[in-house]
N, C-alpha and C positions, 0 to 999 in steps of 0.2 A: 885676433884672439893670440895668446902667447902659445909657443908650441909645446909649453907644458900644462897648457890648460886641460884640465882633466876629462870635460866633455869632448873636447876635440880628440885628445887620446883614445877615449871609448869609441868615439866614432870611426876613428882609423883603425882601431882593432878589429870592430865588427866587421867592417868591409874584408878584413884579411882572412875571417872565417866563414865568408860566403863564397859561393861559386858564381860566377856571372859570365857573360859573353867573353870579356877580357880576362877574366881570371879562371882558369882551368883546374886549379889546385888550392887549397887552404894552407895558410902559413901560421900555424897554432903556436910555434915557438915565439915568432916575432908579436902575435897578438897577445900573448900571456904577458909578455913583458910590458906591453902598453897598458894591459888592465891593471898589472900590479902597480905601475907608476900612477894610473888614474886613480885606484883605490887609496894609495897614500896621501895624493893630492886632496881628495874629498875629505878623508879623515882629519887632515891636518886643517882644512876650512870648516871642520865641525859638520859637515853636511854627511851625516851618518847614513841616512838612506840610500843616497848614490854610492857611498863608500861600500855600504854592504853588497850592493849589487854589483859592484866590481869586483868584489873580492870572491862572490859566487862565480862570476865569469873567469876571474884567474884560476880558481879552483878546478873549473871545467877544463880550462886550458892544460895545466899540469895533468889532469887525468888522460886527456887526448895524447899526451907526450909519455903516456905510461910513468907518470910519476906521482903515485898515490900518497906518498909522505908529504910531499910539496902542497898537493891538493888538499890533504887533511889540514896543513897548517893554515891555508887559506880559509878553509871551510870554518876552523875555530875562530878566526878573525871576523869572518861574518856573522858568527854566532854571537861574539862580544858585542858587536854593533847592534845586532837585533835586540840584546839585553839593554843597551843604552836606549834603545826605542821602544822599550817594554812590549816588543812582540813577541810573546812567549812562545806561541806556536812554532814559530821559526827558530827560537832557541832551542826548542826540543828537536826540530828536524835537522838543524844545522849541526848541533853536537853529536846527534845519533849517526849523521852521513860521517862526521868527521871520524868517529869511531869505527865506522865499517872500512873506511880507507885506511887508517891505521892497521887493522886486521889484515887488510890484504897485503901490508908489509911484513905480516907475521910479528906485530909489535903488540902484544895484549896490554902491556902495561899503560902506554900512552892511550890505548884504547878505552882501557878503563878509565883512566884519567879524564879523558874527553865527557864521558858521561857523567862522572863527578862534578866536573865544571858547570855542566848544564844543570845537575841537580841543586848545587848551591846556588846558581842564579835563579832558581824556581822555589826555593824553599818558603818564601813568604807569599808569593803571588799563587802558586800551584802546588801545594804541599804533597798532594797525591801523585803527581807526576813526578816531583822530584825523589818520592819515596821507590817509584819505579824505577827511575834512573839510577839511584843509589844500588838498587837490588841488582840491576842489570850488570852494574859495574862491578858488583861483589862476584856475580857469576862467572864472568871474564877471568878474573883473578883465581877463582876456585879451580875452573876448567884448566887452568895453567900452573896449578899446585903452588900459588903465590898467596895462601890464604893470611899470612901475615901482613901482607901489603894492604888487605882489605880492613883491617880492624877499625881504623877511623871511619870507614863508611859503614860498618855496622853501627857504630856509634851514632853518627850522623842520622842515620834512619831511624833510629831508636828514639833520639830527640824529638824527631818530626811527629813520630806517633805518640810520644808523651804530650806533646802540645796539642796534638789532635784528640785527645783522652781516649785514644785507642790502645788501652793498657795491655789486652791480650796479645795484640801484634806487636807491641813494644817486648813483652817478655818474650815471645817467639824469636824475635831477631836477636835478643840477647842470648838467647839458647843457641841461636846460629853461631852467634860469635863465639860462645863456648866451644862449640863442635870445631869450629875452624882453629882455634887456638889449640885445642886437643891434638889436631893433626900436625901442628908445627912446635908441640911439646911447650907451648907458652902457658906453664901452668899457673902463674899468677894471674894473667889475663883471663884464664879459663874459669878460676875460681871467683874471680870478681865479677865475671858475667853472670855467674851461677847465683851467687848473692844478690846481685842487681835484679835479676827476674824474679827472685822470691820477694824482694821488697816492692818491685811493681805490682805483683799480685795483692800482697798485703795494702798496698795504696788503694787498689781498686776494692779493697774489704772482701777479698776472696780468700778466706783462711784455708779452705779445702784445696784450691788450686796451688796455693803455696806450699801447703804441706805436702802435695803429689810431687810438686817440682823439687822441694827439698829430698824427699825418698828418692827419685830418680835420679837426682844429682850425686846423693850421696852413695850411689852403686859404684860411682867412679873414686878410685882410691885417691888420687891427688886431691879431691875436694874433700873427701871424707877426713883427711888428716890435716885440712886447712883452718887457718884462723877463721876465713871468711864462712866455713861449715859451723865452727863453734859460735860464731855471730849470730848466723841464722837460726841455730837450734835456740840460742838464750830469747831471739824474737820471737820465734813460735811459741815457746813455753811461755813467754809472756802474755801472749795472745790467748792462750788456751786457759791461763790462770784469770784472764781479765785484769791483769796488772798494768794499769796505765803508765804508772809512773816507771816502771821497769822497761817498758816499751820506748818510752822517751829517752832512758837512760842508754839504754843499748843503741838508740838512734844517734847517740851523741859520740860513740865510741870512735877510736883511731881507726878501727878496720873499715867503718863505713865512711870516714872521713878521707880516706884512700880511694873511693869510688870516683866515678864521673859526676860532675857537678848536677848534672839533671837528676841522677839518682839520688844523691845528697839531699837535694832541695826536697824530693818526696819523701826520704826517710825522716827528714826533721819535722815533716807534717803529720808523721804516724802518731796515733791511730787516726784515722779519716772517719770512724764510726763507733758505735756502742759495742765494746769488746765483751761487756758483761754477758751478753747473749752467748759467746763463745764458751765462757765459763760454766752457763747453765747447762750448754749441751754436753761440755765434758763431764759435768757431774751426772747428767741423766745416762750417759754411756756407761760410767763408772757404775753406776746403780744397777743397770741392767745387767752388766757383767757379773756383779755380785749375785743378783737374783739367779742366774743360769748357774752360777756356782753353789747355789744354796741347795743340798741335798736332803736338807730336814724338812 
């Protein structure tokens, strides 16, 4: 076997990390270098399983040398290989461990990025787990007052919720994006998020929740005076009037065309149900109001 044979390197490294009658102390520095060489050798040979194991050992070696940054890097390499092997449980575990190691270095941005990498890897295979990773990645940035860095993560989680047809959760995450945008004075992103949440509720054919969302968001001055507010108002009016053509016309507006693609697609499919029932309800409410005011 060649001295660069990765199996031989692993065997040699393992011996350096174990005590024996002839070895009274471990040599993690030398062992880690061998694990790193072996990992790269296995990866070049496309032996991803052994490469993954070698990167895990290299990560532990860096930890033993009090180098969490390098340990995190190796753990991410192991996670990427777990993805190639479609070992989704390890993808989650490794990216989470990498994130923890980055936090030990007091580096929240790469810690969040690591969770986001895991989330992207899981979007199709385990969408619920992907959402949780995106959520945790957002929390790290929120706690570091870096909400603006999380905008794409909020949007990514929203897209998965929409794919899963969990529209209430999607709208809730959009409102969370709006709050984050408010904290960093990103008014345009804030108003877009609120309009998007209203559209999601309308797509779910929940006019009452859409109206409540609109009224709540309109308490915020930036949204009240925005193009997105006027667009939402037109949409809601068209719904209460049962005007299908007006709904479709507003859905084609430039204001909606400037939203994220996943929201544009929902808007272009409006209305998703019978809006005449909303007109009937509105007419009934108006009649009841007239009756209450009739003093004769």
